[in-house]
PyMOL Python script that loads the backbone (N, CA, C, O; Angstrom):
from pymol import cmd

cmd.read_pdbstr("""\
ATOM      1  N   UNK A   1       3.603 -25.433  -8.233  1.00  0.00           N
ATOM      2  CA  UNK A   1       4.490 -24.435  -7.702  1.00  0.00           C
ATOM      3  C   UNK A   1       5.086 -24.966  -6.408  1.00  0.00           C
ATOM      4  O   UNK A   1       4.362 -25.407  -5.516  1.00  0.00           O
ATOM      5  N   UNK A   2       6.385 -24.922  -6.313  1.00  0.00           N
ATOM      6  CA  UNK A   2       7.057 -25.424  -5.107  1.00  0.00           C
ATOM      7  C   UNK A   2       7.063 -24.356  -4.019  1.00  0.00           C
ATOM      8  O   UNK A   2       6.753 -23.190  -4.264  1.00  0.00           O
ATOM      9  N   UNK A   3       7.420 -24.781  -2.823  1.00  0.00           N
ATOM     10  CA  UNK A   3       7.492 -23.855  -1.692  1.00  0.00           C
ATOM     11  C   UNK A   3       8.561 -22.798  -1.935  1.00  0.00           C
ATOM     12  O   UNK A   3       8.379 -21.640  -1.562  1.00  0.00           O
ATOM     13  N   UNK A   4       9.659 -23.177  -2.549  1.00  0.00           N
ATOM     14  CA  UNK A   4      10.719 -22.200  -2.848  1.00  0.00           C
ATOM     15  C   UNK A   4      10.227 -21.134  -3.820  1.00  0.00           C
ATOM     16  O   UNK A   4      10.495 -19.946  -3.636  1.00  0.00           O
ATOM     17  N   UNK A   5       9.506 -21.564  -4.857  1.00  0.00           N
ATOM     18  CA  UNK A   5       8.976 -20.597  -5.823  1.00  0.00           C
ATOM     19  C   UNK A   5       7.938 -19.669  -5.185  1.00  0.00           C
ATOM     20  O   UNK A   5       7.912 -18.471  -5.464  1.00  0.00           O
ATOM     21  N   UNK A   6       7.095 -20.228  -4.335  1.00  0.00           N
ATOM     22  CA  UNK A   6       6.095 -19.427  -3.646  1.00  0.00           C
ATOM     23  C   UNK A   6       6.745 -18.422  -2.706  1.00  0.00           C
ATOM     24  O   UNK A   6       6.301 -17.278  -2.612  1.00  0.00           O
ATOM     25  N   UNK A   7       7.789 -18.844  -2.014  1.00  0.00           N
ATOM     26  CA  UNK A   7       8.523 -17.947  -1.125  1.00  0.00           C
ATOM     27  C   UNK A   7       9.163 -16.816  -1.913  1.00  0.00           C
ATOM     28  O   UNK A   7       9.104 -15.660  -1.496  1.00  0.00           O
ATOM     29  N   UNK A   8       9.763 -17.133  -3.032  1.00  0.00           N
ATOM     30  CA  UNK A   8      10.363 -16.107  -3.885  1.00  0.00           C
ATOM     31  C   UNK A   8       9.302 -15.149  -4.402  1.00  0.00           C
ATOM     32  O   UNK A   8       9.504 -13.934  -4.398  1.00  0.00           O
ATOM     33  N   UNK A   9       8.174 -15.687  -4.847  1.00  0.00           N
ATOM     34  CA  UNK A   9       7.081 -14.850  -5.334  1.00  0.00           C
ATOM     35  C   UNK A   9       6.589 -13.893  -4.266  1.00  0.00           C
ATOM     36  O   UNK A   9       6.421 -12.702  -4.527  1.00  0.00           O
ATOM     37  N   UNK A  10       6.354 -14.409  -3.052  1.00  0.00           N
ATOM     38  CA  UNK A  10       5.858 -13.562  -1.973  1.00  0.00           C
ATOM     39  C   UNK A  10       6.892 -12.509  -1.568  1.00  0.00           C
ATOM     40  O   UNK A  10       6.536 -11.386  -1.209  1.00  0.00           O
ATOM     41  N   UNK A  11       8.168 -12.877  -1.629  1.00  0.00           N
ATOM     42  CA  UNK A  11       9.218 -11.912  -1.312  1.00  0.00           C
ATOM     43  C   UNK A  11       9.222 -10.753  -2.286  1.00  0.00           C
ATOM     44  O   UNK A  11       9.244  -9.592  -1.878  1.00  0.00           O
ATOM     45  N   UNK A  12       9.202 -11.062  -3.574  1.00  0.00           N
ATOM     46  CA  UNK A  12       9.205  -9.995  -4.583  1.00  0.00           C
ATOM     47  C   UNK A  12       7.892  -9.216  -4.577  1.00  0.00           C
ATOM     48  O   UNK A  12       7.883  -8.006  -4.799  1.00  0.00           O
ATOM     49  N   UNK A  13       6.803  -9.902  -4.325  1.00  0.00           N
ATOM     50  CA  UNK A  13       5.513  -9.224  -4.226  1.00  0.00           C
ATOM     51  C   UNK A  13       5.515  -8.226  -3.064  1.00  0.00           C
ATOM     52  O   UNK A  13       4.979  -7.124  -3.183  1.00  0.00           O
ATOM     53  N   UNK A  14       6.115  -8.617  -1.954  1.00  0.00           N
ATOM     54  CA  UNK A  14       6.232  -7.719  -0.801  1.00  0.00           C
ATOM     55  C   UNK A  14       7.060  -6.491  -1.153  1.00  0.00           C
ATOM     56  O   UNK A  14       6.682  -5.368  -0.820  1.00  0.00           O
ATOM     57  N   UNK A  15       8.180  -6.699  -1.819  1.00  0.00           N
ATOM     58  CA  UNK A  15       9.054  -5.586  -2.194  1.00  0.00           C
ATOM     59  C   UNK A  15       8.321  -4.619  -3.125  1.00  0.00           C
ATOM     60  O   UNK A  15       8.358  -3.406  -2.918  1.00  0.00           O
ATOM     61  N   UNK A  16       7.664  -5.151  -4.137  1.00  0.00           N
ATOM     62  CA  UNK A  16       6.954  -4.303  -5.096  1.00  0.00           C
ATOM     63  C   UNK A  16       5.830  -3.527  -4.408  1.00  0.00           C
ATOM     64  O   UNK A  16       5.670  -2.330  -4.648  1.00  0.00           O
ATOM     65  N   UNK A  17       5.059  -4.193  -3.563  1.00  0.00           N
ATOM     66  CA  UNK A  17       3.967  -3.513  -2.863  1.00  0.00           C
ATOM     67  C   UNK A  17       4.477  -2.461  -1.891  1.00  0.00           C
ATOM     68  O   UNK A  17       3.857  -1.406  -1.752  1.00  0.00           O
ATOM     69  N   UNK A  18       5.584  -2.720  -1.219  1.00  0.00           N
ATOM     70  CA  UNK A  18       6.145  -1.719  -0.313  1.00  0.00           C
ATOM     71  C   UNK A  18       6.671  -0.509  -1.085  1.00  0.00           C
ATOM     72  O   UNK A  18       6.575   0.618  -0.598  1.00  0.00           O
ATOM     73  N   UNK A  19       7.219  -0.723  -2.269  1.00  0.00           N
ATOM     74  CA  UNK A  19       7.657   0.394  -3.110  1.00  0.00           C
ATOM     75  C   UNK A  19       6.456   1.226  -3.544  1.00  0.00           C
ATOM     76  O   UNK A  19       6.509   2.456  -3.516  1.00  0.00           O
ATOM     77  N   UNK A  20       5.377   0.565  -3.945  1.00  0.00           N
ATOM     78  CA  UNK A  20       4.159   1.288  -4.341  1.00  0.00           C
ATOM     79  C   UNK A  20       3.607   2.082  -3.161  1.00  0.00           C
ATOM     80  O   UNK A  20       3.204   3.233  -3.331  1.00  0.00           O
ATOM     81  N   UNK A  21       3.581   1.488  -1.974  1.00  0.00           N
ATOM     82  CA  UNK A  21       3.099   2.177  -0.781  1.00  0.00           C
ATOM     83  C   UNK A  21       3.959   3.397  -0.479  1.00  0.00           C
ATOM     84  O   UNK A  21       3.433   4.470  -0.183  1.00  0.00           O
ATOM     85  N   UNK A  22       5.263   3.242  -0.551  1.00  0.00           N
ATOM     86  CA  UNK A  22       6.177   4.347  -0.265  1.00  0.00           C
ATOM     87  C   UNK A  22       6.018   5.473  -1.276  1.00  0.00           C
ATOM     88  O   UNK A  22       5.949   6.644  -0.902  1.00  0.00           O
ATOM     89  N   UNK A  23       5.959   5.122  -2.554  1.00  0.00           N
ATOM     90  CA  UNK A  23       5.778   6.145  -3.588  1.00  0.00           C
ATOM     91  C   UNK A  23       4.437   6.859  -3.434  1.00  0.00           C
ATOM     92  O   UNK A  23       4.358   8.075  -3.607  1.00  0.00           O
ATOM     93  N   UNK A  24       3.394   6.114  -3.113  1.00  0.00           N
ATOM     94  CA  UNK A  24       2.080   6.733  -2.907  1.00  0.00           C
ATOM     95  C   UNK A  24       2.120   7.718  -1.749  1.00  0.00           C
ATOM     96  O   UNK A  24       1.581   8.820  -1.849  1.00  0.00           O
ATOM     97  N   UNK A  25       2.750   7.329  -0.662  1.00  0.00           N
ATOM     98  CA  UNK A  25       2.844   8.216   0.498  1.00  0.00           C
ATOM     99  C   UNK A  25       3.658   9.466   0.162  1.00  0.00           C
ATOM    100  O   UNK A  25       3.272  10.576   0.530  1.00  0.00           O
ATOM    101  N   UNK A  26       4.772   9.292  -0.529  1.00  0.00           N
ATOM    102  CA  UNK A  26       5.604  10.438  -0.892  1.00  0.00           C
ATOM    103  C   UNK A  26       4.854  11.384  -1.828  1.00  0.00           C
ATOM    104  O   UNK A  26       4.901  12.601  -1.649  1.00  0.00           O
ATOM    105  N   UNK A  27       4.170  10.834  -2.815  1.00  0.00           N
ATOM    106  CA  UNK A  27       3.413  11.662  -3.758  1.00  0.00           C
ATOM    107  C   UNK A  27       2.298  12.416  -3.037  1.00  0.00           C
ATOM    108  O   UNK A  27       2.078  13.599  -3.295  1.00  0.00           O
ATOM    109  N   UNK A  28       1.602  11.740  -2.142  1.00  0.00           N
ATOM    110  CA  UNK A  28       0.525  12.411  -1.405  1.00  0.00           C
ATOM    111  C   UNK A  28       1.063  13.494  -0.480  1.00  0.00           C
ATOM    112  O   UNK A  28       0.419  14.528  -0.304  1.00  0.00           O
ATOM    113  N   UNK A  29       2.223  13.276   0.109  1.00  0.00           N
ATOM    114  CA  UNK A  29       2.808  14.287   0.979  1.00  0.00           C
ATOM    115  C   UNK A  29       3.270  15.494   0.166  1.00  0.00           C
ATOM    116  O   UNK A  29       3.011  16.635   0.550  1.00  0.00           O
ATOM    117  N   UNK A  30       3.948  15.250  -0.948  1.00  0.00           N
ATOM    118  CA  UNK A  30       4.504  16.338  -1.740  1.00  0.00           C
ATOM    119  C   UNK A  30       3.448  17.127  -2.513  1.00  0.00           C
ATOM    120  O   UNK A  30       3.558  18.346  -2.645  1.00  0.00           O
ATOM    121  N   UNK A  31       2.427  16.439  -3.022  1.00  0.00           N
ATOM    122  CA  UNK A  31       1.456  17.079  -3.898  1.00  0.00           C
ATOM    123  C   UNK A  31       0.055  17.164  -3.289  1.00  0.00           C
ATOM    124  O   UNK A  31      -0.934  17.304  -4.009  1.00  0.00           O
ATOM    125  N   UNK A  32      -0.020  17.078  -1.975  1.00  0.00           N
ATOM    126  CA  UNK A  32      -1.311  17.097  -1.292  1.00  0.00           C
ATOM    127  C   UNK A  32      -2.098  18.371  -1.613  1.00  0.00           C
ATOM    128  O   UNK A  32      -3.312  18.309  -1.810  1.00  0.00           O
ATOM    129  N   UNK A  33      -1.440  19.494  -1.668  1.00  0.00           N
ATOM    130  CA  UNK A  33      -2.110  20.763  -1.922  1.00  0.00           C
ATOM    131  C   UNK A  33      -2.704  20.869  -3.315  1.00  0.00           C
ATOM    132  O   UNK A  33      -3.682  21.589  -3.514  1.00  0.00           O
ATOM    133  N   UNK A  34      -2.133  20.168  -4.279  1.00  0.00           N
ATOM    134  CA  UNK A  34      -2.627  20.224  -5.653  1.00  0.00           C
ATOM    135  C   UNK A  34      -3.629  19.112  -5.954  1.00  0.00           C
ATOM    136  O   UNK A  34      -4.581  19.316  -6.707  1.00  0.00           O
ATOM    137  N   UNK A  35      -3.415  17.941  -5.369  1.00  0.00           N
ATOM    138  CA  UNK A  35      -4.237  16.785  -5.700  1.00  0.00           C
ATOM    139  C   UNK A  35      -5.538  16.750  -4.895  1.00  0.00           C
ATOM    140  O   UNK A  35      -6.585  16.383  -5.428  1.00  0.00           O
ATOM    141  N   UNK A  36      -5.477  17.126  -3.626  1.00  0.00           N
ATOM    142  CA  UNK A  36      -6.666  17.043  -2.766  1.00  0.00           C
ATOM    143  C   UNK A  36      -7.822  17.909  -3.276  1.00  0.00           C
ATOM    144  O   UNK A  36      -8.952  17.422  -3.320  1.00  0.00           O
ATOM    145  N   UNK A  37      -7.596  19.165  -3.662  1.00  0.00           N
ATOM    146  CA  UNK A  37      -8.732  19.943  -4.196  1.00  0.00           C
ATOM    147  C   UNK A  37      -9.312  19.348  -5.482  1.00  0.00           C
ATOM    148  O   UNK A  37     -10.522  19.396  -5.705  1.00  0.00           O
ATOM    149  N   UNK A  38      -8.452  18.796  -6.313  1.00  0.00           N
ATOM    150  CA  UNK A  38      -8.915  18.167  -7.549  1.00  0.00           C
ATOM    151  C   UNK A  38      -9.808  16.968  -7.254  1.00  0.00           C
ATOM    152  O   UNK A  38     -10.880  16.828  -7.841  1.00  0.00           O
ATOM    153  N   UNK A  39      -9.366  16.107  -6.344  1.00  0.00           N
ATOM    154  CA  UNK A  39     -10.170  14.939  -5.976  1.00  0.00           C
ATOM    155  C   UNK A  39     -11.449  15.357  -5.250  1.00  0.00           C
ATOM    156  O   UNK A  39     -12.489  14.718  -5.411  1.00  0.00           O
ATOM    157  N   UNK A  40     -11.377  16.411  -4.463  1.00  0.00           N
ATOM    158  CA  UNK A  40     -12.576  16.899  -3.765  1.00  0.00           C
ATOM    159  C   UNK A  40     -13.627  17.344  -4.772  1.00  0.00           C
ATOM    160  O   UNK A  40     -14.813  17.068  -4.591  1.00  0.00           O
ATOM    161  N   UNK A  41     -13.206  18.030  -5.834  1.00  0.00           N
ATOM    162  CA  UNK A  41     -14.151  18.458  -6.863  1.00  0.00           C
ATOM    163  C   UNK A  41     -14.661  17.262  -7.673  1.00  0.00           C
ATOM    164  O   UNK A  41     -15.842  17.202  -8.014  1.00  0.00           O
ATOM    165  N   UNK A  42     -13.786  16.325  -7.977  1.00  0.00           N
ATOM    166  CA  UNK A  42     -14.181  15.172  -8.790  1.00  0.00           C
ATOM    167  C   UNK A  42     -15.248  14.333  -8.104  1.00  0.00           C
ATOM    168  O   UNK A  42     -16.170  13.837  -8.752  1.00  0.00           O
ATOM    169  N   UNK A  43     -15.120  14.176  -6.787  1.00  0.00           N
ATOM    170  CA  UNK A  43     -16.019  13.278  -6.063  1.00  0.00           C
ATOM    171  C   UNK A  43     -17.013  14.012  -5.171  1.00  0.00           C
ATOM    172  O   UNK A  43     -17.690  13.392  -4.352  1.00  0.00           O
ATOM    173  N   UNK A  44     -17.102  15.322  -5.326  1.00  0.00           N
ATOM    174  CA  UNK A  44     -18.037  16.153  -4.545  1.00  0.00           C
ATOM    175  C   UNK A  44     -17.873  15.932  -3.048  1.00  0.00           C
ATOM    176  O   UNK A  44     -18.842  15.677  -2.333  1.00  0.00           O
ATOM    177  N   UNK A  45     -16.646  16.032  -2.594  1.00  0.00           N
ATOM    178  CA  UNK A  45     -16.337  15.864  -1.176  1.00  0.00           C
ATOM    179  C   UNK A  45     -15.663  17.115  -0.648  1.00  0.00           C
ATOM    180  O   UNK A  45     -15.174  17.948  -1.411  1.00  0.00           O
ATOM    181  N   UNK A  46     -15.647  17.231   0.668  1.00  0.00           N
ATOM    182  CA  UNK A  46     -14.865  18.290   1.291  1.00  0.00           C
ATOM    183  C   UNK A  46     -13.401  17.878   1.261  1.00  0.00           C
ATOM    184  O   UNK A  46     -13.074  16.692   1.295  1.00  0.00           O
ATOM    185  N   UNK A  47     -12.535  18.862   1.197  1.00  0.00           N
ATOM    186  CA  UNK A  47     -11.107  18.564   1.110  1.00  0.00           C
ATOM    187  C   UNK A  47     -10.608  17.801   2.336  1.00  0.00           C
ATOM    188  O   UNK A  47      -9.736  16.942   2.212  1.00  0.00           O
ATOM    189  N   UNK A  48     -11.147  18.103   3.513  1.00  0.00           N
ATOM    190  CA  UNK A  48     -10.722  17.393   4.728  1.00  0.00           C
ATOM    191  C   UNK A  48     -11.104  15.914   4.661  1.00  0.00           C
ATOM    192  O   UNK A  48     -10.381  15.061   5.175  1.00  0.00           O
ATOM    193  N   UNK A  49     -12.244  15.608   4.025  1.00  0.00           N
ATOM    194  CA  UNK A  49     -12.640  14.205   3.864  1.00  0.00           C
ATOM    195  C   UNK A  49     -11.737  13.481   2.880  1.00  0.00           C
ATOM    196  O   UNK A  49     -11.456  12.294   3.044  1.00  0.00           O
ATOM    197  N   UNK A  50     -11.285  14.190   1.866  1.00  0.00           N
ATOM    198  CA  UNK A  50     -10.352  13.596   0.899  1.00  0.00           C
ATOM    199  C   UNK A  50      -9.030  13.276   1.591  1.00  0.00           C
ATOM    200  O   UNK A  50      -8.455  12.210   1.371  1.00  0.00           O
ATOM    201  N   UNK A  51      -8.553  14.185   2.419  1.00  0.00           N
ATOM    202  CA  UNK A  51      -7.297  13.939   3.142  1.00  0.00           C
ATOM    203  C   UNK A  51      -7.442  12.745   4.082  1.00  0.00           C
ATOM    204  O   UNK A  51      -6.512  11.952   4.226  1.00  0.00           O
ATOM    205  N   UNK A  52      -8.596  12.616   4.716  1.00  0.00           N
ATOM    206  CA  UNK A  52      -8.854  11.464   5.586  1.00  0.00           C
ATOM    207  C   UNK A  52      -8.882  10.172   4.760  1.00  0.00           C
ATOM    208  O   UNK A  52      -8.388   9.135   5.202  1.00  0.00           O
ATOM    209  N   UNK A  53      -9.460  10.245   3.564  1.00  0.00           N
ATOM    210  CA  UNK A  53      -9.518   9.072   2.690  1.00  0.00           C
ATOM    211  C   UNK A  53      -8.118   8.642   2.265  1.00  0.00           C
ATOM    212  O   UNK A  53      -7.839   7.447   2.170  1.00  0.00           O
ATOM    213  N   UNK A  54      -7.229   9.614   2.007  1.00  0.00           N
ATOM    214  CA  UNK A  54      -5.842   9.274   1.675  1.00  0.00           C
ATOM    215  C   UNK A  54      -5.192   8.500   2.817  1.00  0.00           C
ATOM    216  O   UNK A  54      -4.532   7.485   2.597  1.00  0.00           O
ATOM    217  N   UNK A  55      -5.387   8.992   4.038  1.00  0.00           N
ATOM    218  CA  UNK A  55      -4.796   8.349   5.212  1.00  0.00           C
ATOM    219  C   UNK A  55      -5.346   6.938   5.390  1.00  0.00           C
ATOM    220  O   UNK A  55      -4.593   6.010   5.688  1.00  0.00           O
ATOM    221  N   UNK A  56      -6.660   6.770   5.208  1.00  0.00           N
ATOM    222  CA  UNK A  56      -7.273   5.443   5.335  1.00  0.00           C
ATOM    223  C   UNK A  56      -6.763   4.496   4.249  1.00  0.00           C
ATOM    224  O   UNK A  56      -6.511   3.319   4.510  1.00  0.00           O
ATOM    225  N   UNK A  57      -6.615   5.017   3.037  1.00  0.00           N
ATOM    226  CA  UNK A  57      -6.094   4.213   1.925  1.00  0.00           C
ATOM    227  C   UNK A  57      -4.701   3.684   2.247  1.00  0.00           C
ATOM    228  O   UNK A  57      -4.429   2.495   2.087  1.00  0.00           O
ATOM    229  N   UNK A  58      -3.830   4.566   2.699  1.00  0.00           N
ATOM    230  CA  UNK A  58      -2.461   4.137   3.005  1.00  0.00           C
ATOM    231  C   UNK A  58      -2.442   3.128   4.147  1.00  0.00           C
ATOM    232  O   UNK A  58      -1.688   2.156   4.106  1.00  0.00           O
ATOM    233  N   UNK A  59      -3.258   3.351   5.153  1.00  0.00           N
ATOM    234  CA  UNK A  59      -3.309   2.427   6.289  1.00  0.00           C
ATOM    235  C   UNK A  59      -3.844   1.055   5.906  1.00  0.00           C
ATOM    236  O   UNK A  59      -3.291   0.030   6.305  1.00  0.00           O
ATOM    237  N   UNK A  60      -4.920   1.041   5.132  1.00  0.00           N
ATOM    238  CA  UNK A  60      -5.495  -0.239   4.724  1.00  0.00           C
ATOM    239  C   UNK A  60      -4.578  -0.993   3.767  1.00  0.00           C
ATOM    240  O   UNK A  60      -4.471  -2.218   3.831  1.00  0.00           O
ATOM    241  N   UNK A  61      -3.923  -0.257   2.888  1.00  0.00           N
ATOM    242  CA  UNK A  61      -2.990  -0.893   1.957  1.00  0.00           C
ATOM    243  C   UNK A  61      -1.822  -1.519   2.714  1.00  0.00           C
ATOM    244  O   UNK A  61      -1.369  -2.613   2.377  1.00  0.00           O
ATOM    245  N   UNK A  62      -1.341  -0.820   3.735  1.00  0.00           N
ATOM    246  CA  UNK A  62      -0.249  -1.353   4.549  1.00  0.00           C
ATOM    247  C   UNK A  62      -0.677  -2.631   5.276  1.00  0.00           C
ATOM    248  O   UNK A  62       0.081  -3.599   5.333  1.00  0.00           O
ATOM    249  N   UNK A  63      -1.879  -2.629   5.825  1.00  0.00           N
ATOM    250  CA  UNK A  63      -2.385  -3.822   6.516  1.00  0.00           C
ATOM    251  C   UNK A  63      -2.507  -4.991   5.548  1.00  0.00           C
ATOM    252  O   UNK A  63      -2.148  -6.118   5.888  1.00  0.00           O
ATOM    253  N   UNK A  64      -3.010  -4.734   4.345  1.00  0.00           N
ATOM    254  CA  UNK A  64      -3.145  -5.802   3.345  1.00  0.00           C
ATOM    255  C   UNK A  64      -1.783  -6.362   2.927  1.00  0.00           C
ATOM    256  O   UNK A  64      -1.646  -7.570   2.735  1.00  0.00           O
ATOM    257  N   UNK A  65      -0.790  -5.505   2.787  1.00  0.00           N
ATOM    258  CA  UNK A  65       0.556  -5.972   2.450  1.00  0.00           C
ATOM    259  C   UNK A  65       1.088  -6.884   3.552  1.00  0.00           C
ATOM    260  O   UNK A  65       1.664  -7.938   3.281  1.00  0.00           O
ATOM    261  N   UNK A  66       0.889  -6.468   4.773  1.00  0.00           N
ATOM    262  CA  UNK A  66       1.363  -7.283   5.904  1.00  0.00           C
ATOM    263  C   UNK A  66       0.639  -8.618   5.949  1.00  0.00           C
ATOM    264  O   UNK A  66       1.269  -9.659   6.139  1.00  0.00           O
ATOM    265  N   UNK A  67      -0.683  -8.599   5.776  1.00  0.00           N
ATOM    266  CA  UNK A  67      -1.482  -9.829   5.884  1.00  0.00           C
ATOM    267  C   UNK A  67      -1.236 -10.805   4.743  1.00  0.00           C
ATOM    268  O   UNK A  67      -1.099 -12.007   4.972  1.00  0.00           O
ATOM    269  N   UNK A  68      -1.179 -10.297   3.517  1.00  0.00           N
ATOM    270  CA  UNK A  68      -1.162 -11.183   2.359  1.00  0.00           C
ATOM    271  C   UNK A  68       0.207 -11.378   1.714  1.00  0.00           C
ATOM    272  O   UNK A  68       0.355 -12.252   0.860  1.00  0.00           O
ATOM    273  N   UNK A  69       1.203 -10.598   2.094  1.00  0.00           N
ATOM    274  CA  UNK A  69       2.529 -10.754   1.507  1.00  0.00           C
ATOM    275  C   UNK A  69       3.601 -11.066   2.546  1.00  0.00           C
ATOM    276  O   UNK A  69       4.298 -12.075   2.445  1.00  0.00           O
ATOM    277  N   UNK A  70       3.725 -10.205   3.532  1.00  0.00           N
ATOM    278  CA  UNK A  70       4.842 -10.322   4.468  1.00  0.00           C
ATOM    279  C   UNK A  70       4.656 -11.480   5.436  1.00  0.00           C
ATOM    280  O   UNK A  70       5.592 -12.246   5.667  1.00  0.00           O
ATOM    281  N   UNK A  71       3.451 -11.621   6.011  1.00  0.00           N
ATOM    282  CA  UNK A  71       3.216 -12.710   6.967  1.00  0.00           C
ATOM    283  C   UNK A  71       3.385 -14.092   6.330  1.00  0.00           C
ATOM    284  O   UNK A  71       4.071 -14.933   6.910  1.00  0.00           O
ATOM    285  N   UNK A  72       2.787 -14.366   5.159  1.00  0.00           N
ATOM    286  CA  UNK A  72       3.019 -15.673   4.542  1.00  0.00           C
ATOM    287  C   UNK A  72       4.485 -15.881   4.163  1.00  0.00           C
ATOM    288  O   UNK A  72       5.001 -16.995   4.267  1.00  0.00           O
ATOM    289  N   UNK A  73       5.154 -14.821   3.728  1.00  0.00           N
ATOM    290  CA  UNK A  73       6.570 -14.924   3.366  1.00  0.00           C
ATOM    291  C   UNK A  73       7.398 -15.346   4.579  1.00  0.00           C
ATOM    292  O   UNK A  73       8.230 -16.249   4.488  1.00  0.00           O
ATOM    293  N   UNK A  74       7.166 -14.690   5.708  1.00  0.00           N
ATOM    294  CA  UNK A  74       7.902 -15.034   6.936  1.00  0.00           C
ATOM    295  C   UNK A  74       7.571 -16.455   7.384  1.00  0.00           C
ATOM    296  O   UNK A  74       8.456 -17.201   7.804  1.00  0.00           O
ATOM    297  N   UNK A  75       6.288 -16.830   7.294  1.00  0.00           N
ATOM    298  CA  UNK A  75       5.884 -18.194   7.685  1.00  0.00           C
ATOM    299  C   UNK A  75       6.588 -19.238   6.836  1.00  0.00           C
ATOM    300  O   UNK A  75       7.056 -20.249   7.361  1.00  0.00           O
ATOM    301  N   UNK A  76       6.672 -19.004   5.517  1.00  0.00           N
ATOM    302  CA  UNK A  76       7.348 -19.951   4.644  1.00  0.00           C
ATOM    303  C   UNK A  76       8.865 -19.981   4.903  1.00  0.00           C
ATOM    304  O   UNK A  76       9.490 -21.039   4.836  1.00  0.00           O
ATOM    305  N   UNK A  77       9.435 -18.832   5.195  1.00  0.00           N
ATOM    306  CA  UNK A  77      10.877 -18.794   5.507  1.00  0.00           C
ATOM    307  C   UNK A  77      11.178 -19.570   6.783  1.00  0.00           C
ATOM    308  O   UNK A  77      12.174 -20.290   6.860  1.00  0.00           O
ATOM    309  N   UNK A  78      10.309 -19.419   7.787  1.00  0.00           N
ATOM    310  CA  UNK A  78      10.504 -20.138   9.048  1.00  0.00           C
ATOM    311  C   UNK A  78      10.295 -21.632   8.845  1.00  0.00           C
ATOM    312  O   UNK A  78      11.012 -22.455   9.415  1.00  0.00           O
ATOM    313  N   UNK A  79       9.294 -21.976   8.017  1.00  0.00           N
ATOM    314  CA  UNK A  79       8.951 -23.372   7.799  1.00  0.00           C
ATOM    315  C   UNK A  79      10.011 -24.092   6.975  1.00  0.00           C
ATOM    316  O   UNK A  79      10.288 -25.270   7.203  1.00  0.00           O
ATOM    317  N   UNK A  80      10.602 -23.380   6.013  1.00  0.00           N
ATOM    318  CA  UNK A  80      11.502 -24.044   5.081  1.00  0.00           C
ATOM    319  C   UNK A  80      12.939 -23.793   5.379  1.00  0.00           C
ATOM    320  O   UNK A  80      13.813 -24.293   4.671  1.00  0.00           O
TER     321      UNK A  80
END
""", "prot")
cmd.dss("prot")
cmd.show_as("cartoon", "prot")
cmd.util.cbc("prot")
cmd.orient("prot")
């Protein structure tokens, strides 16, 4: 795999992951009242803990996208 192919891969991977992150955030915001009680019952948690877990999920996913997709993409763009 050449550097150009890797750069293209990381670019598209970043775009796809950012779309997934955005859709997840929008779905959680719009349907929080319906989904949170369901997940609370499924996992025997309090609803406030489920809401906290949603926030942690979105934050950790964003950090992973930055670390493993966007940062290497920018490094390769600067290098090449």
